[in-house]
C-alpha positions as CSV (number, residue, x, y, z in Angstrom):
1,Q,13.7,-61.0,6.2
2,V,14.6,-57.1,5.8
3,A,11.6,-54.8,6.5
4,E,10.8,-52.6,3.4
5,P,10.7,-48.7,4.4
6,P,7.3,-47.3,4.5
7,E,5.7,-45.7,1.5
8,P,6.3,-41.8,1.3
9,Q,3.2,-39.8,2.2
10,V,2.4,-36.2,1.4
11,V,1.4,-34.3,4.4
12,R,-0.1,-30.7,3.9
13,V,1.2,-28.2,6.6
14,E,-0.6,-25.0,6.8
15,V,1.6,-22.2,8.4
16,P,0.3,-18.7,8.9
17,V,2.2,-16.0,6.8
18,Q,2.3,-12.2,7.6
19,I,1.0,-10.0,5.1
20,P,1.2,-6.0,5.0
21,C,-1.8,-4.4,6.2
22,R,-3.6,-2.3,3.4
23,T,-5.6,0.4,5.3
24,E,-5.5,4.2,4.5
25,R,-3.7,6.2,7.2
26,V,-5.9,7.8,9.8
27,Q,-5.1,11.4,9.7
28,R,-4.6,13.2,12.9
29,P,-7.1,15.9,13.3
30,V,-6.3,19.7,14.3
31,F,-7.4,19.5,18.1
32,A,-9.2,22.6,19.5
33,V,-6.6,23.0,22.3
34,D,-3.9,23.0,19.8
35,V,-5.3,26.1,17.9
36,L,-6.3,27.8,21.1
37,P,-4.7,31.5,21.3
38,I,-2.5,32.2,24.1
39,G,-4.3,34.2,26.7
40,A,-7.5,32.8,25.9
41,S,-10.3,33.0,28.5
42,I,-10.9,30.2,30.9
43,A,-14.5,29.9,29.2
44,E,-12.6,29.5,25.9
45,Q,-10.3,27.1,27.2
46,M,-13.1,24.9,28.8
47,R,-14.9,24.6,25.7
48,A,-11.7,24.0,23.5
49,L,-10.9,21.1,26.2
50,R,-14.5,19.7,25.9
51,A,-14.2,19.8,22.1
52,D,-10.7,18.3,22.3
53,R,-12.0,15.3,24.3
54,L,-14.6,14.5,21.8
55,Q,-12.2,14.9,19.0
56,R,-9.8,12.7,20.6
57,K,-12.4,10.0,21.3
58,G,-13.3,10.0,17.6
59,Y,-9.6,9.9,16.6
60,E,-9.0,6.9,19.1
61,L,-12.1,4.9,17.6
62,R,-10.7,5.4,14.0
63,L,-7.1,4.2,15.1
64,E,-8.5,1.2,16.9
65,A,-10.9,0.2,13.6
66,T,-7.8,0.4,11.7
67,V,-5.7,-1.7,13.8
68,E,-8.4,-4.1,14.1
69,A,-8.9,-4.2,10.5
70,C,-5.2,-5.4,10.2
71,R,-5.6,-8.2,12.6
């Protein structure tokens, strides 16, 4: 006796597909240190560096949020 082949079955296979991320580009701010005039006093340089640090932290947070939105 010859065994009959099994009846075909439909199998659903889920495969992740990459899609392009659609977020707005994060604009790089004008950092305080970048516009500091040559010959600025130490006090002006320190103020600019403190401001620059806060600007960079904010910029990094926006960049990280954009990257996270694309995950």
